[in-house]
Structures are given as C-alpha cells and as structure tokens.
C-alpha positions in Angstrom: 0.0 0.0 0.0 2.7 2.5 0.9 4.8 1.5 -2.1 1.9 2.1 -4.4 1.1 5.4 -2.8 4.7 6.7 -3.3 5.1 4.9 -6.7 8.0 2.7 -5.5 8.9 0.3 -8.3 12.4 -0.8 -7.4 14.4 -1.6 -4.3 16.2 0.1 -2.8 14.3 3.4 -3.2 15.0 6.3 -0.9 12.5 9.2 -0.7 13.5 12.4 0.9 10.4 14.3 2.2 10.0 17.8 3.4 6.7 18.9 4.9 5.1 15.7 3.6 6.2 16.3 0.0 8.8 14.4 -2.0 11.9 16.6 -2.6 14.3 13.8 -3.9 14.0 10.2 -5.1 17.0 7.9 -5.2 16.6 4.5 -6.8 19.2 1.8 -6.6 21.7 4.2 -5.2 25.1 3.6 -3.7 26.0 4.7 -0.1 27.9 7.7 -1.3 25.1 8.9 -3.5 22.5 8.6 -0.7 24.8 10.5 1.7 25.3 13.3 -0.8 21.6 13.8 -1.5 20.7 13.7 2.2 23.5 16.3 2.9 22.2 18.5 0.1 18.7 18.6 1.6 19.7 18.6 5.3 18.6 21.8 7.1 21.4 22.6 9.5 20.7 25.0 12.4 22.4 28.3 12.2 24.8 28.9 15.1 24.2 31.9 17.2 
C-alpha cells in the first residue's frame, strides 16, 4: 500500500520528504550517492 502510494517500483528506493512532499528520489543508489543527497537537503541549524 505504501509502495503504491509513493510509486516505488524498485528496491532500494529512498525518498526524501520535506513537509510531507517528495523533494528527492534515489533509486538503486550507492551509499555515497545517498549520503550526498541527504546532505544537500539537510537543514542545519544556524549557530548563534
């Protein structure tokens, strides 16, 4: 059911979501690719 809802057709599939919306889809990725995409979308707190 969840796979159908998010149109997942292959494994592994990583979905990066922001506020409930898909911002990135990584299919059949390598560890370094997944890490890079997560880092790109990661919101880091600003130091005071």
